[in-house]
FILUM-263462 format. One line per 4 residues: number of its first residue (from 1); for each residue y, z, x of N, C-alpha, C. Coordinates in nm, 4 decimals, decimal comma. Layout:
NUM> Y Z X Y Z X Y Z X | ...
END
This chain:
1> 2,5610 -3,2454 9,8917 2,6049 -3,1031 9,9589 2,4389 -3,0499 9,9588 | 2,3849 -3,0434 9,8311 2,2312 -2,9934 9,8360 2,1291 -3,0679 9,9282 | 2,1545 -3,1972 9,9319 2,0794 -3,2659 10,0469 2,0970 -3,2367 10,1835 | 2,2171 -3,1711 10,2211 2,2533 -3,1616 10,3732 2,2162 -3,0182 10,3756
5> 2,2393 -2,9350 10,2794 2,1440 -2,7921 10,2724 1,9823 -2,7975 10,2901 | 1,9386 -2,8912 10,2279 1,7821 -2,9142 10,2540 1,7308 -2,9627 10,3859 | 1,8433 -3,0276 10,4633 1,7878 -3,0625 10,6020 1,8228 -2,9545 10,6840 | 1,9348 -2,8771 10,6570 1,9380 -2,7411 10,7627 1,8591 -2,6462 10,7435
9> 1,7967 -2,6043 10,6078 1,6876 -2,5066 10,5981 1,5816 -2,5416 10,6907 | 1,5142 -2,4681 10,7434 1,3798 -2,4740 10,8122 1,2857 -2,5121 10,7242 | 1,2665 -2,4422 10,6121 1,1609 -2,4607 10,4846 1,2477 -2,5079 10,3947 | 1,2382 -2,6281 10,3641 1,3334 -2,6745 10,2161 1,2621 -2,8003 10,1852
13> 1,2589 -2,7964 10,0216 1,2475 -2,9184 9,9582 1,3492 -2,9644 9,8797 | 1,3725 -3,0928 9,8702 1,4898 -3,1439 9,7570 1,4284 -3,2320 9,6471 | 1,4528 -3,1921 9,5494 1,4256 -3,2693 9,4194 1,5322 -3,3048 9,3423 | 1,5267 -3,4329 9,2707 1,5893 -3,4668 9,1834 1,5805 -3,4335 9,0501
17> 1,6913 -3,3849 8,9899 1,6410 -3,2935 8,8747 1,6002 -3,4061 8,7342 | 1,6575 -3,5220 8,7414 1,6380 -3,6060 8,6285 1,4965 -3,6980 8,6435 | 1,4079 -3,6564 8,7373 1,2965 -3,7149 8,7560 1,1890 -3,5938 8,7820 | 1,2376 -3,4676 8,7497 1,1375 -3,3622 8,7816 1,1108 -3,3223 8,6388
21> 0,9964 -3,2659 8,6349 0,9501 -3,1959 8,5040 0,8738 -3,0497 8,5667 | 0,8524 -2,9504 8,4745 0,7936 -2,8469 8,5104 0,6904 -2,8355 8,5758 | 0,5961 -2,9464 8,5014 0,4720 -2,9668 8,5739 0,4716 -3,0153 8,7281 | 0,5366 -3,0783 8,7657 0,6028 -3,1651 8,8540 0,6566 -3,0561 8,9881
25> 0,7130 -2,9593 8,9124 0,7626 -2,8535 9,0328 0,6901 -2,7480 9,0880 | 0,5469 -2,7637 8,9894 0,4630 -2,6573 9,0165 0,3350 -2,7214 9,0867 | 0,2874 -2,8354 9,0302 0,1695 -2,8939 9,0832 0,1563 -3,0413 9,0170 | 0,1024 -3,1187 9,0804 0,0928 -3,2476 8,9998 -0,0529 -3,2931 9,0432
29> -0,1490 -3,3740 8,9560 -0,2338 -3,4376 8,9872 -0,2500 -3,5941 9,0341 | -0,3202 -3,6141 9,1351 -0,3586 -3,7627 9,1464 -0,4763 -3,7992 9,1441 | -0,5018 -3,9438 9,1331 -0,6163 -3,9902 9,1060 -0,6633 -4,0478 9,2521 | -0,7690 -4,0182 9,3020 -0,8227 -4,0511 9,4361 -0,8761 -4,1976 9,4193
33> -0,9011 -4,2643 9,5612 -0,9457 -4,3935 9,5428 -1,0925 -4,4268 9,4946 | -1,1716 -4,3062 9,4899 -1,2924 -4,2975 9,4414 -1,3190 -4,2593 9,2939 | -1,2059 -4,2476 9,2377 -1,1899 -4,1984 9,1120 -1,1687 -4,0379 9,0847 | -1,1759 -3,9701 9,1853 -1,1940 -3,8337 9,1835 -1,0233 -3,8052 9,1604
37> -1,0059 -3,7037 9,0757 -0,8818 -3,6083 9,0771 -0,8602 -3,5252 9,1569 | -0,7491 -3,5343 9,2267 -0,6861 -3,4230 9,3461 -0,5556 -3,3546 9,2728 | -0,5394 -3,2504 9,3362 -0,4081 -3,1689 9,2927 -0,3313 -3,1594 9,4340 | -0,1930 -3,1598 9,3907 -0,1066 -3,1710 9,4970 -0,0126 -3,0532 9,4720
41> 0,0354 -2,9870 9,5742 0,1325 -2,8761 9,5353 0,2689 -2,9749 9,5188 | 0,3399 -2,8889 9,4281 0,4752 -2,9279 9,3793 0,5980 -2,8713 9,4710 | 0,7051 -2,9284 9,4125 0,8582 -2,8652 9,5202 0,8428 -2,7057 9,5168 | 0,8453 -2,6258 9,4169 0,8376 -2,4915 9,4246 0,7290 -2,4611 9,5206
45> 0,6237 -2,4744 9,4964 0,5000 -2,4398 9,5954 0,5209 -2,4663 9,7306 | 0,5587 -2,5859 9,7732 0,5985 -2,6413 9,9024 0,7191 -2,5686 9,9822 | 0,7964 -2,5303 9,8859 0,9406 -2,4391 9,9142 0,9082 -2,2934 9,9521 | 0,7814 -2,2373 9,9285 0,7537 -2,0995 9,9221 0,8223 -2,0414 10,0249
49> 0,8984 -1,9362 9,9993 0,9759 -1,8497 10,1119 1,0702 -1,9516 10,1900 | 1,1363 -2,0454 10,1009 1,2418 -2,1172 10,1644 1,3211 -2,1408 10,0802 | 1,3973 -2,2626 10,0727 1,4680 -2,3181 9,9829 1,4273 -2,4534 9,8703 | 1,4220 -2,4389 9,7441 1,4229 -2,5514 9,6779 1,5467 -2,5988 9,5884
53> 1,5713 -2,7198 9,6632 1,7247 -2,7678 9,5961 1,7000 -2,8825 9,4936 | 1,7219 -2,8214 9,3654 1,7241 -2,9186 9,2388 1,8319 -2,9920 9,2131 | 1,8604 -3,1068 9,2404 1,9935 -3,1682 9,2207 1,9841 -3,2091 9,0597 | 2,1105 -3,2011 9,0065 2,1088 -3,2763 8,8738 2,0337 -3,1995 8,7923
57> 2,0396 -3,0728 8,8212 1,9587 -2,9672 8,7129 2,0291 -2,9865 8,5541 | 2,1439 -3,0495 8,5346 2,1807 -3,0701 8,4015 2,1307 -3,1788 8,3320 | 2,0701 -3,2720 8,3938 1,9810 -3,3957 8,3361 1,8524 -3,3784 8,3158 | 1,7786 -3,2463 8,3532 1,6572 -3,2263 8,3147 1,6631 -3,1851 8,1736
61> 1,5306 -3,1927 8,0920 1,5187 -3,1783 7,9734 1,5349 -3,0339 7,9536 | 1,5869 -3,0017 7,8524 1,6505 -2,8657 7,8253 1,4990 -2,7611 7,8038 | 1,3739 -2,8146 7,7642 1,2550 -2,7267 7,7910 1,2092 -2,7108 7,9437 | 1,2377 -2,8162 8,0107 1,2270 -2,7628 8,1774 1,3033 -2,6813 8,2294
65> 1,4181 -2,6473 8,1665 1,5281 -2,5860 8,2466 1,4814 -2,4248 8,2465 | 1,3955 -2,3979 8,1333 1,3862 -2,2503 8,1112 1,2545 -2,2132 8,2158
END
């Protein structure tokens, strides 16, 4: 149901709660080919003024649910 809703909404992001963390929902760090570190927007940032569908929210760590 959430996956279908994320396809219908114009601006939406779908995330699985069992693999998401608080950090991953806001921002993530990636290592570039040259050894430099890059910052990428997380699901909540990408869904700004849209819908962020977090599936299996109950399977997230309790500390990440707050």
